[in-house]
C-alpha positions in Angstrom: 16.4 16.1 -30.4 18.3 16.5 -33.8 21.5 15.6 -31.7 20.3 12.1 -31.0 19.7 11.5 -34.8 23.1 12.6 -35.9 25.9 10.3 -36.8 29.2 10.5 -37.9 29.4 11.9 -41.4 32.1 9.9 -42.6 30.0 6.7 -42.1 27.1 7.3 -43.3 29.1 8.6 -46.8 30.3 4.8 -46.2 27.0 3.5 -46.4 25.8 5.5 -49.2 28.9 4.1 -51.0 27.9 0.7 -49.8 24.2 1.1 -50.9 25.6 2.3 -54.5 27.9 -0.9 -54.6 24.8 -2.9 -53.7 22.4 -1.5 -56.4 25.6 -2.5 -58.7 26.2 -5.6 -58.0 21.9 -5.8 -58.2 22.3 -4.8 -61.8 25.4 -7.1 -62.6 23.2 -10.3 -61.1 20.2 -9.4 -63.3 22.5 -8.8 -66.4 24.9 -11.8 -65.5 22.9 -14.7 -63.7 19.4 -13.7 -65.0 19.9 -12.9 -68.9 18.6 -9.1 -68.9 20.4 -7.6 -71.1 20.5 -4.0 -70.6 19.0 -0.9 -72.7 20.8 2.4 -73.1 18.6 4.2 -70.6 19.4 1.1 -67.7 23.5 1.4 -68.8 23.1 5.7 -67.9 21.8 5.0 -64.8 24.4 1.8 -63.9 26.6 5.3 -64.6 24.8 7.7 -62.3 24.4 5.3 -59.5 28.6 4.5 -59.7 28.7 8.4 -59.8 26.9 9.2 -56.9 29.3 6.2 -55.4 32.3 7.7 -56.7 31.1 11.0 -54.2 30.3 9.1 -51.7 33.7 7.5 -51.4 35.1 10.3 -51.9 33.6 12.0 -48.9 34.1 9.1 -46.8 37.8 8.5 -47.7 38.4 12.8 -47.2 36.5 13.0 -44.3 36.0 16.6 -44.7 35.2 19.3 -42.1 31.2 20.3 -41.7 31.6 22.6 -45.0 32.9 20.0 -46.8 30.1 17.4 -45.8 27.9 20.0 -47.2 29.5 19.9 -50.4 30.1 16.7 -50.7 26.0 16.5 -49.9 24.8 18.6 -52.6 27.1 17.1 -55.0 25.8 13.7 -54.4 22.2 14.7 -54.3 22.8 16.5 -57.7 24.3 13.6 -59.5 21.7 10.9 -57.9 19.0 13.7 -59.4 20.4 13.4 -62.4 20.3 9.5 -62.6 16.4 10.4 -61.0 15.9 12.3 -64.6 16.9 9.7 -66.6 15.2 6.8 -64.5 11.9 9.3 -65.1 12.3 9.3 -68.3 13.1 5.3 -68.6 9.5 4.5 -66.7 8.1 7.0 -68.8 9.0 5.2 -72.2 7.7 1.9 -70.2 4.2 3.6 -70.1 4.1 4.5 -73.5 1.3 3.5 -75.3 2.8 0.9 -78.4 2.4 2.7 -81.0 4.4 5.8 -79.6 7.2 3.8 -78.7 10.4 4.9 -80.7 11.8 1.9 -82.7 14.0 -0.3 -81.6 18.2 1.2 -82.4 21.0 -0.7 -82.1 22.9 -2.2 -79.7 25.4 -0.1 -78.1 28.6 -1.7 -78.9 28.0 -1.2 -82.9 26.8 2.0 -81.5 30.4 2.9 -79.8 32.1 1.2 -82.9 30.1 3.3 -85.8 28.7 6.7 -84.5 30.4 9.7 -83.0 30.6 10.2 -79.2 28.3 12.7 -78.9 25.6 10.9 -81.0 26.0 7.8 -78.9 25.8 9.3 -75.8 22.3 11.2 -77.3 20.7 8.1 -78.3 21.9 6.4 -74.4 20.1 9.2 -72.4 16.8 9.1 -75.0 15.8 5.3 -74.6 15.4 3.2 -77.4 12.4 0.8 -78.1 14.4 -1.9 -75.9 13.9 0.7 -72.8 9.9 0.3 -73.2 9.5 -3.5 -72.6 9.4 -3.8 -69.2 11.3 -7.6 -68.4 11.1 -7.6 -64.6 8.7 -6.4 -61.7 8.5 -6.7 -58.0 5.1 -5.9 -56.3 3.9 -4.8 -59.6 7.0 -1.8 -60.3 9.3 -2.4 -63.1 13.5 -1.6 -62.5 13.8 1.6 -63.6 10.8 2.2 -60.8 12.4 1.3 -58.6 15.7 2.5 -59.9 14.1 5.6 -59.3 13.2 5.5 -56.0 16.5 4.0 -55.1 17.9 7.6 -56.6 15.2 9.5 -55.0 16.3 7.9 -51.6 20.4 8.8 -52.0 19.4 12.3 -53.3 17.6 12.4 -49.5 20.5 10.2 -47.8 23.1 12.9 -49.3 20.9 15.8 -48.4 20.7 14.6 -45.1 24.5 15.1 -44.5 23.6 18.8 -44.4 22.4 18.5 -41.2 24.6 15.7 -39.6 27.5 17.4 -39.2 28.9 19.6 -36.2 29.3 23.6 -37.0 33.1 24.6 -37.7 34.8 26.3 -34.8 31.8 24.4 -32.2 
């Protein structure tokens, strides 16, 4: 039965890369066309999507054997789960009571110019009051909630490649 569900891992990784490219294009659309400014956690999630996409692109270009497919599958899943952790924090911040929301911080450009890189990265990953705003929803879910779903799907897709490769020597 599993043989009927097998596809070429190279094409699957290419499809995963195209999915990540689509997610990044949607983020650019919301930022540049709809005028939604990304908060620090949104930027962190975009970086994670970009990293997953790079992993998938490397796997598609490399076209490894079974052991390589499994290595890329694990790497892609780990990166996607790191992105899911960032999205989870973002969703959590959006559901805090107003009196528990952290204060809004300076803009990213200001932080990069005036703070050390380690402090900027810490602020980017912990989120600010800007991250608690919900500016867009679809079916009652905010953009970080949809991004969390996308990361979980990418991780599942990536791990699915574990069973999508032929055994070496067969």
